[in-house]
One Martini backbone bead per residue (centre of mass of N, CA, C, O) as a GRO file, in nm:
protein
  120
    1UNK     BB    1  -0.923   1.916   1.172
    2UNK     BB    2  -0.999   1.612   1.151
    3UNK     BB    3  -0.869   1.557   0.872
    4UNK     BB    4  -0.581   1.622   0.954
    5UNK     BB    5  -0.555   1.403   1.168
    6UNK     BB    6  -0.622   1.160   0.984
    7UNK     BB    7  -0.388   1.207   0.791
    8UNK     BB    8  -0.166   1.161   1.003
    9UNK     BB    9  -0.256   0.876   1.079
   10UNK     BB   10  -0.227   0.749   0.803
   11UNK     BB   11   0.078   0.801   0.779
   12UNK     BB   12   0.163   0.655   1.040
   13UNK     BB   13   0.055   0.377   0.971
   14UNK     BB   14   0.214   0.331   0.712
   15UNK     BB   15   0.496   0.367   0.836
   16UNK     BB   16   0.475   0.146   1.062
   17UNK     BB   17   0.413  -0.091   0.870
   18UNK     BB   18   0.677  -0.080   0.719
   19UNK     BB   19   0.843  -0.147   0.970
   20UNK     BB   20   0.682  -0.408   1.057
   21UNK     BB   21   0.756  -0.586   0.803
   22UNK     BB   22   1.050  -0.658   0.898
   23UNK     BB   23   0.938  -0.870   1.132
   24UNK     BB   24   0.839  -1.054   0.927
   25UNK     BB   25   0.843  -1.427   0.851
   26UNK     BB   26   0.674  -1.455   0.606
   27UNK     BB   27   0.738  -1.566   0.286
   28UNK     BB   28   0.497  -1.423   0.138
   29UNK     BB   29   0.627  -1.141   0.218
   30UNK     BB   30   0.949  -1.139   0.203
   31UNK     BB   31   0.966  -1.252  -0.115
   32UNK     BB   32   0.765  -0.994  -0.248
   33UNK     BB   33   0.810  -0.697  -0.197
   34UNK     BB   34   0.649  -0.529   0.019
   35UNK     BB   35   0.437  -0.229  -0.007
   36UNK     BB   36   0.324   0.050   0.149
   37UNK     BB   37   0.125   0.306   0.010
   38UNK     BB   38  -0.139   0.312   0.206
   39UNK     BB   39  -0.369   0.456   0.455
   40UNK     BB   40  -0.714   0.411   0.586
   41UNK     BB   41  -0.889   0.559   0.836
   42UNK     BB   42  -1.144   0.565   1.015
   43UNK     BB   43  -1.317   0.797   1.199
   44UNK     BB   44  -1.312   0.587   1.463
   45UNK     BB   45  -1.033   0.406   1.444
   46UNK     BB   46  -1.111   0.083   1.398
   47UNK     BB   47  -1.029   0.102   1.090
   48UNK     BB   48  -0.799  -0.025   0.827
   49UNK     BB   49  -0.683   0.048   0.507
   50UNK     BB   50  -0.435  -0.139   0.330
   51UNK     BB   51  -0.209  -0.052   0.083
   52UNK     BB   52  -0.047  -0.269  -0.161
   53UNK     BB   53   0.261  -0.376  -0.304
   54UNK     BB   54   0.397  -0.625  -0.542
   55UNK     BB   55   0.581  -0.883  -0.712
   56UNK     BB   56   0.384  -1.096  -0.669
   57UNK     BB   57   0.119  -1.261  -0.560
   58UNK     BB   58  -0.144  -1.095  -0.423
   59UNK     BB   59  -0.301  -1.329  -0.286
   60UNK     BB   60  -0.065  -1.452  -0.127
   61UNK     BB   61   0.016  -1.196   0.023
   62UNK     BB   62  -0.252  -1.154   0.167
   63UNK     BB   63  -0.240  -1.410   0.333
   64UNK     BB   64   0.017  -1.326   0.482
   65UNK     BB   65  -0.096  -1.062   0.604
   66UNK     BB   66  -0.334  -1.192   0.756
   67UNK     BB   67  -0.150  -1.379   0.938
   68UNK     BB   68   0.023  -1.102   1.048
   69UNK     BB   69  -0.178  -0.895   1.178
   70UNK     BB   70  -0.112  -0.914   1.484
   71UNK     BB   71   0.178  -0.809   1.469
   72UNK     BB   72   0.106  -0.533   1.341
   73UNK     BB   73  -0.086  -0.435   1.563
   74UNK     BB   74   0.119  -0.450   1.790
   75UNK     BB   75   0.309  -0.242   1.669
   76UNK     BB   76   0.106  -0.010   1.667
   77UNK     BB   77   0.045  -0.009   1.975
   78UNK     BB   78   0.346   0.060   2.057
   79UNK     BB   79   0.395   0.329   1.863
   80UNK     BB   80   0.107   0.433   1.886
   81UNK     BB   81  -0.108   0.692   2.033
   82UNK     BB   82  -0.384   0.502   2.068
   83UNK     BB   83  -0.676   0.390   2.191
   84UNK     BB   84  -0.721   0.247   1.911
   85UNK     BB   85  -0.655  -0.036   1.734
   86UNK     BB   86  -0.674  -0.109   1.423
   87UNK     BB   87  -0.824  -0.291   1.191
   88UNK     BB   88  -0.689  -0.484   0.932
   89UNK     BB   89  -0.707  -0.420   0.574
   90UNK     BB   90  -0.616  -0.570   0.269
   91UNK     BB   91  -0.510  -0.401  -0.044
   92UNK     BB   92  -0.448  -0.405  -0.367
   93UNK     BB   93  -0.235  -0.187  -0.549
   94UNK     BB   94  -0.277  -0.065  -0.900
   95UNK     BB   95  -0.149   0.223  -0.959
   96UNK     BB   96   0.132   0.155  -1.070
   97UNK     BB   97   0.042  -0.013  -1.316
   98UNK     BB   98  -0.138   0.207  -1.432
   99UNK     BB   99   0.084   0.422  -1.472
  100UNK     BB  100   0.261   0.249  -1.660
  101UNK     BB  101   0.048   0.219  -1.883
  102UNK     BB  102   0.017   0.519  -1.946
  103UNK     BB  103   0.313   0.568  -2.022
  104UNK     BB  104   0.312   0.367  -2.256
  105UNK     BB  105   0.089   0.503  -2.425
  106UNK     BB  106   0.229   0.780  -2.452
  107UNK     BB  107   0.476   0.669  -2.601
  108UNK     BB  108   0.324   0.561  -2.845
  109UNK     BB  109   0.208   0.832  -2.932
  110UNK     BB  110   0.477   0.976  -2.970
  111UNK     BB  111   0.596   0.783  -3.181
  112UNK     BB  112   0.361   0.791  -3.388
  113UNK     BB  113   0.356   1.102  -3.422
  114UNK     BB  114   0.652   1.130  -3.528
  115UNK     BB  115   0.616   0.957  -3.789
  116UNK     BB  116   0.393   1.126  -3.927
  117UNK     BB  117   0.553   1.395  -3.941
  118UNK     BB  118   0.791   1.277  -4.118
  119UNK     BB  119   0.598   1.187  -4.375
  120UNK     BB  120   0.443   1.472  -4.447
   0.00000   0.00000   0.00000
């Protein structure tokens, strides 16, 4: 039961942070197409790790996210009915780039495999 509740809170935090990013005015965030991919809240709900992807430099975007962390926490406090608003820690999510690389490798294998079958 507790895991199901935490899963719902994780989803709600990620969704509300996505909405909260619209109100951020830091150019490091607004100009780099930042997307919250997921959030993981600790069991005591005091900390949340927020995974994001972006089009620009991930280190620069993280500095922007860290600087507007207070605005995002305030948005969470207003919208989510939690006793404790979690402290946010931002981590660049490389899973999208990793998935694209795997798809590229599979395509290379498919193309190379097709050429060998045609020559044999």
